[in-house]
N, C-alpha and C positions, 0 to 999 in steps of 0.2 A: 903716257898714253900715245906717244908718237910712234910706237912700234906697231900700231894697228894697220898702218898703210892706208892708201886711198882705195876705195871711197869710204871705208869704215870709219876712219878718223873724222872725216867730214860729217858723217851721220852723228857721231858722238858729240862733236863740237856744236852741231846744229841743235841737238837735244839739250845740251847745256844752255845754249842761248834761249831756247823756249822756256826752260825751267827758270832762268833769270827773269823772264817776262811773266812768270806764273801761268804758263799755258802747258800744263802737263800732257794734255791730249796730243798736242803737236810733238812734244818731246817723245812720247810713246811711238808715234808714227815714224819719227826719225830712227829710233832704236830698232824698230821692227825691220828696218832695211839693212842692218848690220849682217854680214855674212855669217853663216853657220860656223865657220872656222874660228871666228872671233867672238861669237855671241857669249861665250862663257869666260872671256878674259876679264881679269879683275877691273880694269878700267871701264869696261862696258857694264859689268855687274854693279859697280858703284853708282853709275848713272841710272840704271834700272831701279836701284834702291831709292834714289831720290825721286823718281817718277812715282813709285808706289807710295812713298811717304807724302808727297804732295797731294796725292789722291786719297790719302788716309786709308789705304788698303794695307793694313798692318800685317795680316796673315801672309800676303804676298811679299811684303817687305821683309818679313822674317825669313821666308823661304829663300829669297835672294841673298840676304845677309849670311845665311848658313852656307850658301854656295860660295860667297866671298871668302869665308873662313876656310872652306875646303880647298879652294884654289890658291889662296894667298894668305896663309896664317901669319905671315910676318908683316902684313899691312894692317895698320891700326883700324882702318875703316870698317872692316868686317866685324871686329870686336865691338866697336861703338855702335854700328848699325844694328847688330843683333840685339844688344842690350836695350837700345832705344826702342826697337820694335816690340820687345817683350814688355817694356814699361808702358808703351802705348796700348798694348793688349791687356793692361791691368795685371800684369804678371811681374810686378816690381821686385819682389823678393828674388825671383828667378833672374831678372835683369841684373840685379846686384851681384848675385853669385856668378853669373856668366861673365861679368866684367872684371871681377876681382883679379883673376890671373893676369890680366892685361896691365895691371899696375907695375909689375916687375918687368914685363915684356917691353913696355914702352916707358922707361923711367923719366924721360924728359917731357912727356905729354901732359899738358894741363887739362885737356878735355876729359880724360879718364877720371881723375879725382873729382873734377867738377860734376860729372854725371853721377858718380858715386855719392856725392853730397846731395844731389837731387833725390836719389833713390832713398838714402838714409832719412832725409827729411820727410819724404812721403810715407816711409815706413814708421814714422813717429820717433826716430832716434835723433834728436837735435844735437846731442853731444857728438855723435859720430859724424853727422852732417857738417858741423862746424870744423871738425878735424880734417875732413876731406876737402872742404872749401879752402882751408888754410894751405893744404898741400897744393891745391890747384893754383893758388896765388903764388906760392913759392916757386912753382914751375913755369909760370906764365907772366903775362903782363897784368900787374896788380890792378890798375885803374880800369882796364877793359873787362877783366873778370868780375870786378866789383860791380861795374855798370850792368853787365849781363845778369849777375846774381840778383841785383835789386829789382830787375824787371822780369825775373823768371817765376812763374806761378808755382813751380815745384818747390821753390825756396821761400815762399811768402811767409812761412812761420818763422823764418830767421831774419826777417827784415831789420829788426833793431840791432842784432849782432853784426849783420853785414855792414850797416852804417858805421860801426865802430872799427872796422878793419882798415 
């Protein structure tokens, strides 16, 4: 993000600070000050996605995630943000299909198989969900992923299996 320069980097940092304080409206106001030249940079788009997600404006979040993917297909955030937006729009099968190519593209990431576990569970495929969750654990911090999974409403149907991991 440091390549944005002043004052745009300042606006992005301020927006992130407001998001940390759960004040999306102020984050939005900061991002609206970013120059036109930098407005579609991946670092700015990622923060815009977080603003829309915080406001639960999933159609806008999806639009921004698509822009993220167009401008930076090698950044994981666009892939995850797009699928998460689709899932929140109740388009979970589409979210799953949109995220599957990212498994090979980002082989070290635990978030991708974790999200796929959530989608599989919500689609009623507990076997697939368990397989994805095991992959997420293999790629990441076991205890942290297990803690997240136990508290994730998308994985509630797997609670007993998660406890055994």
